[in-house]
Residue, then its C-alpha position, 0 to 999 in steps of 0.5 A: m658559618k653554615v653547618k652541614s646537615i648530618r645527611n650531607i656528611r660523607i659516609k667515610t666521615k660518618l663511619l670515622f665519627l662512629g669510630g671516633v665516638s666508640i674510641l672516645g667512649l672506650v677511652f673515657i671508660g678506660a680513663e675513668s676506670i684507671i682514675t677510680a682504680r687509682q683512687i681505690n688503690q690509694a685508699s687500699t694503700e692508705i689502709s695498708q700502709s698508714w691506717v693499719p700500721a698506725i693501729i698496730i703501733a697504737e696497740e703496741l704502744n698500749t701493750e708495751t706501756s702495759d708491759y712496762r707497768i707490769k715490770e714496774f709493779y714487779h719492781a715495787i713488790t720484789h726485794d731481790q736486788e738482782t731481780m730489780d736490776h734485771l727488771e730495770k734493764e727490761m724497763m729501759a728496753v721497753r722505754d726505748e721501744i716505746d720512744a722508737a714507736f712514738t718516733e715512727y708514728e710521728q714521722n710516718y703515720i700522722t694523718d691530720e692535726t687530730d691524730r697529731e694532737l692525740m699522739e702528743n697528748a699520749r706522749a705527754y701523759w707517758d712522759r709524765y708517767l715516766e717522770y713519776s716512774d723515775r721517782l718511784l724506782p729509787i723508792s722501790r729499790g730502797n725496799d719501801n714496798e708500802e710507799s712504792l705500792k701506794m705510788i703505783i696504786g695512786e697517781s701512777r695509775l692515774l697517769f698510766d690510765e690517761a696515757s693508755g686511754n690516749f693510746l686507745k684513742m689513737a688506735e680507735f682514731n686509726r681504726l675509724g680512719a681505716e674504716a672510712a678509707s675502706v668505705r671510701g674505697d667501696q664508694l669508689y668501686a660502686r661509683l666506678a661500676r655505676v659510671k661504667i654501666v652508665s657510660i657503656c649504656l650511653i655509648a652503646l645507645m649512641i653507637t646503636l643510634l648512629v649505626i641504625y641511622i647510617i644503615i637507614a641512610i645507606d640502605k634506603p637510597v641504595k634500594a632505590i638505586v637498585e630498583g631504579t637501575r633494574r627498571v632502566s635495565n628493563g627499558d623503563l627510562d621514566v625513572y627519577l631517584p629523589y634522594d638529595s644529599e652531598d654524601e657518596i650515595g647522593i653523588l651516586t644518585d645524581s650520577v644515575n639520574q644524569l645517566i638516565e637523562r642522557l639515555k633518554n635524550i640519546i634515545d629521543d634523538e635517535k628516534y628523531l634522526f632515524r625518523e628523518i633518515g626514513s624520510e630520506n632527510f640525510e642532512v638532519k643534525s642531532t638535537c643533543e650532540q653534548a649527550y654523546r660523550g665518552d663511549f656514547a660518541p661512536i653512536l653519533y659517529s655511526i649514525a652520521s656515517l650511516m646518513s653519509r652512506l645512505d646519501i651517497a646511495k640515494q644520489k647513486k639511486e637517483e642517477l641510476k633512475k635518471r639513466l633508466e628513465e632516459r633508457v626507457a624514454a629512448e626505448m619507448l621512442a624507438e618502439k614508437k618509431a618502430a610502431e609508426e613504421a610498422k603502421l605505415a608498412e601495414e597501411a601500405k600493405l593494406a593499400e596494396e592488398k586493396k588495390l590488388a582486390e580491386e584489380k581482382k574484382l575488376a578482373e572478375e567483373k570483367k570476366l563475369a561480364e564477358e561470361k554474361t555476354q557470352a551466356e546472353k548470346k548463347t541464351l539468345a541463340e538457344k531461345m531462338k531455337t526453342p522455347d525450352a531453350e528460351q527458358a534455359g536462357e533465362e535461368t542461365k541469365k538469373n544464375g549469372s546475375r547471382t554470380m555477379d551479385a556474390t562477386d560484388e558482395e565479396g569485393r565489398l567485404s574485402 
């Protein structure tokens, strides 16, 4: 089975893992504290309910046996029967108390075989001492003080010392046990403190590392996304976010990259479409219709609607242009016809004027010829009269000639 990289784990899972580690750490510290505290409590309970009462009982046994021996000694040295009876009653009461103490110790405070052996030895020596005491008391009651003192100082003292020594051993054993329990409690407390310190440090280190990792894992790609979106908002679509992960940040990064790619495709496609529309190609199709999804779809619909309206406008324009061309052609044809008609009329007018000018010229020539003829006749008549008249006739003839020349030139120019 392929194990996911921690980078590909969802942020929610990372935070849950961090919380789980914290909770487990607290549970571990709490459990360790409870267990150790229970052990410390057991040690203190053992001291207070076992070792200390056992020490007290052992010391009470030693004290009560000493009281018994003191009373026994008084019994041996007294001669008063009433005092002896009183001492014997007290001694019996002490014996009962010692028996009760032995029973209580045996039932409640024996901790191990060593303790049991010490108790049994002490009881055995005490029983032997009591047996010897039972033999001593009748002798003391018989007022044989010398024999009684001899027995007390002799074997009775040895038995009592053995019993007392065992009581002291029992007390020492329990004292050592109490000290050991106390040392064990101190050790448990020290261990608890060490475990707490180490656990807190390890858990704090682990949590700190996880927190730092999560902060870095979130902060760095988020900053890249913020910077990338800022550049996109400023019109720079040459942006690619390289963060590759399967967590929420990776999914967000991939979505932003897809959005930027779609925007680039849409903008490039719009450039292409508007360029073709500018070239009056209204049949052009989008090269990436799949990019116009969702709220981008109305953009493509608007462009298609714009091309449709422009195509209709183009057709109307072409139709209007055709009509204008036909109208202009008709007007030009009419103008050409009118110009031809005007030209024909002008030519007819010019021909008429030329004809009139020619007729006028002919009339003038005729008139001049008549005038010339008359002048020649007149000149001839005068010439015949005088020489001066002849000369005047020549002048008149020259003037007539000039007049005819001027009339010819005017006719030619016309």
